[in-house]
N, C-alpha and C positions, 0 to 999 in steps of 0.2 A: 750152909748157905741159904737162906732165906731172900727167895723172891720179894715176899711181904714186908721182909725187914728193909731191903734195899728201898722199894718203894716210902716206906715213913721214912726215911733217912733224906730221900730229896722231896719231901712234900705231894705226891702225885696220888693222887685218887683217880685217877680217870681208866678208862677201860683197855683193857689189856686181852681181850680175848680175839682180837684177830692183828693177825700183823700187818698193818698195813702203814701206809706213808705217815698219815694225822695220828696215828698211837707214836710211831715212831718217833715223829719228831718232838710234838710233847715231851716225850722221855725224854731226850736231847736237852731241850729247854731247860726242863726240871733238873735235871744232872749238874749241866753247868752253871748253873745259879743256888746250886746249894753245897756243892763239893770243889771246894777253891785248887786250882790250880799252885803247889806248891813245891818246895824241895827243902822245907825247915828241918827235916829228920837229917839232913848230912852237914848242918849250922847247932844238932841238937847231939850229936854223938851218937845217931843211931845209924842206920845203915839198912836202906832201899831195897829191899826182897821183891824179886819177882814173878815168886808161885800165889796161886790166886787166891789160895787162903790166907796168906796174912793180907794181901792188898784186901781181900772182903774185911777181915777184923778190923784193918787200921782205917779204911775210908767210912766203913759200914757202923762197927761198933762202937770204934774209939771217935765218929767223927770229924776225923784227919779229914787232909784234901790227898792229891800225889801229883807227879809229875803226869806226861802222856805214857809211858811204859802203864802205870800203874791205872790211870784213868779210862785209857780205851783199853787195857786187855780185861777192867772189870766189866767197862760196857757191854765189848765181844760176848763173857758172860752173861749179860742181862736180857741180851737181845738173842739168843741164841735158845735161851729157857723160853722167849716167847714164840720161837718157830722162825726167825730172820734167820737168813744164809749168811753171814758173813764170814770173809778173808781179811786176815791179819794183812797190810803194808808194808813196806818199810820207807822211810825219806829221808835227805840230808837237810838239814837246817840252813840255809844262807846265812852267811853272816857278813853283815853290812860293814863294817869295820874291813874286812877283809877283801870285801866284792867278790866270793869263791863260795865255794859248797864242799863239803870233806868230803874224802873222799871214801868214806862208807857211813853206812844209815847210820843214824841218829836220832830217829823219830819212827816212833809207831804210830798207823792210823788204820782206820777200817775204813773197808766196802764191803755193800751192801746191795746185794741183788732184790730187786723187787719187783713184779710185774712187769718185767721184761728192762727195767732200767737197773742202769749200775747209779749205787749216791755212795758220795766219800762222807763218813762220821768223822769228826775230829773233835773229842771232847779236852782234848789233853795239849792245847799249844796255851792257851790261855792268853791276860796281855789283851793287850787291843790288837791280839789278828785272831782272835777264837773267833769260831762261825758259829751262830747261834741257830744254823737250822743242818740239816743233812743237803750238801749239794748235788745233783746232779750230775755224771762224769759225762760234762761235754766241753769243747775246745772250742776258746774263741769267743765264748758268749756270759754278758756280764750278767749276774747274778747277787743284783741289790737283796741287801740286809737290814738288818740295824744300824749294827757296825759298821757298815761300810759296803763298798760294792767288790765282790770277791768274782776270783772267775781262774779257770782252768786254762792254760796253755799248752797243747800237745806237740810235739815235735821229735818224729822218728821214735816214737815209743817211750819219751818223758815227757811226764807231767809235771808243767810249772804253775803252783799255786801262787797266787798275785792275791795284793787287796789294794784300792785306788784307794790312798787317804784325805778327808775332808781336812777342809784349814780348821785351824783351834785358835780359842778364845782361852787365852793361857790368861788364870789373872795376878800370877807372880812371876816371868817369866824369865826372874834373874835364877831360877832354881829348876828350867826345862831344859829338856835335850838341846843336841847343839843346832847349829840353824842348818849344818846339811841336811841333817834327818826332817826337820821340820819345813824342809824345802820338796822333800819328796812330791811325786805327785802319787807313780805307784810305787809299792815295798813287793818284792820278791820275797815268800815268804820259804816256799820247799819245794825240792821236786822231788819226783819217787815215779815208780815205775809199774805195773800192775801184776808185776810177779807174785804169789802167796809166797808170806812168810810164817813163820814157826816160831813162836811164842821163844824156842830153843834158839836162834839167832840173835835175840836183843840181847841175852845174856851178858856178854863179853862189855859190848854199850851201857847196858845196866851199870856194872861194875866201874868203868874207866872212868863216865860221868862224875859220880861220885868221891873216886879219889884223886883224879890226877890234876896233879899242881893248877897247869893251863885251862882247867875244865870251866868253861862259864858258869856250871850251877855250885863249883866250888866257890868260885871268884866271886860270886855274888847269890844272896840270900833273897828270894824273890817268894811272892803269895800274891794270888788275885783272885776275883769272883768278879764272876759276871753280876748284874743289879737288875731291875725290871726296864732302868731306862738309859745303863751305861756299864761303868767298869770301877772296878778298887783296885789299888796296886800298891803294893807294900815290896820296895827293892830300897833292901837297905834298913838305913833309920824315913828314908823318904815318903812319903803317902801319897798317890794320887789316885783324886777321886772323879771321873769323865761323866760329866753327860751326855749321849749320845745326840748329835743333831739337834741341838740348843737352840740354833735360830738361823735361816739362811744357811743351810747346808753348812752348819758349823759344831764343832762340838766344842763343848766348856768343858777348861781342865782346869783341874785346882791341886797345888800341889806345896806341901808343909814340909818339914824334918819332926819329926819325933823323938822328943827326949829320951834316956833308957829307959824312966820310971811308967813312960807311955804307952810301951811296946805291947808288954802282956793287956793289959785294958783295950788297944785298939784290937790286937789279934778278935780277943774275945767279940769286940762290939761289932765291929767290922767285917768281919770274916767269921765269926761262930767258933773259934778254933782256940783249942784249950790244951796246953804243951803237957808231956811228963817230964821234960829235963829243959834244963835252963837253953833260952836261945840267945843265941850270939850272931847277931846281926853283922851280914860282910857288904861291903860295895867298892870293892876294886875297880879302878875304872880305866882298865885295861879294855875292858866290854862295855 
């Protein structure tokens, strides 16, 4: 594994001689704009491995993406290699359909200690809830970014990650999400504690999420990539392209359904992805 090869993968040409906030933020932004958040391996008959070398080969050499455990584990290696103080944390992702959090952790994120402050970095959430910059670990303070206003709320040692939603101008609302989701003002994203985690604690979760019949990742094929001004998402056959803050605190949203023959070309042109095996899209409406 070679840090220069990783930098080439994310098209990063900046300095990395000093482990400071500016360098970390720049690398992070390059990562999320180059490496998709995706679970397509599940829908190509491939197994998602949780060892660093297979993750590196998949994302860096094969130019694929990955889900939270792949993206953030790779990013932890990058930042440790550059001299940053990194701790793995575990989170429980909010399920809006059930208005609840799961019993067990199902998301990996990073804590960075830098110049006497703590930051949360998460390059593996994807979709519209992907942060674009490291966030300082402080409670109750709005932290505006291009995708929207993010914040943490701490209660009795439990940290809640939230995003304030903007209004959306949807070009073709007939294919949009349900009205109750559209009318949300603030979305809970996940909760976590500051208990340090080891990658071994995520192996069971990594296996369960890609095999359990009721897993969201089995029931939906997902791919998203942050762009210079928004995000692209492919869920099943539905392609969504969002331009953030298009006008008057409103996001511009365009949605269209793809035909089978468009999938391969769309993955290559919109997400820079080429798959080795046949991809079978899935979008079960249970989620």
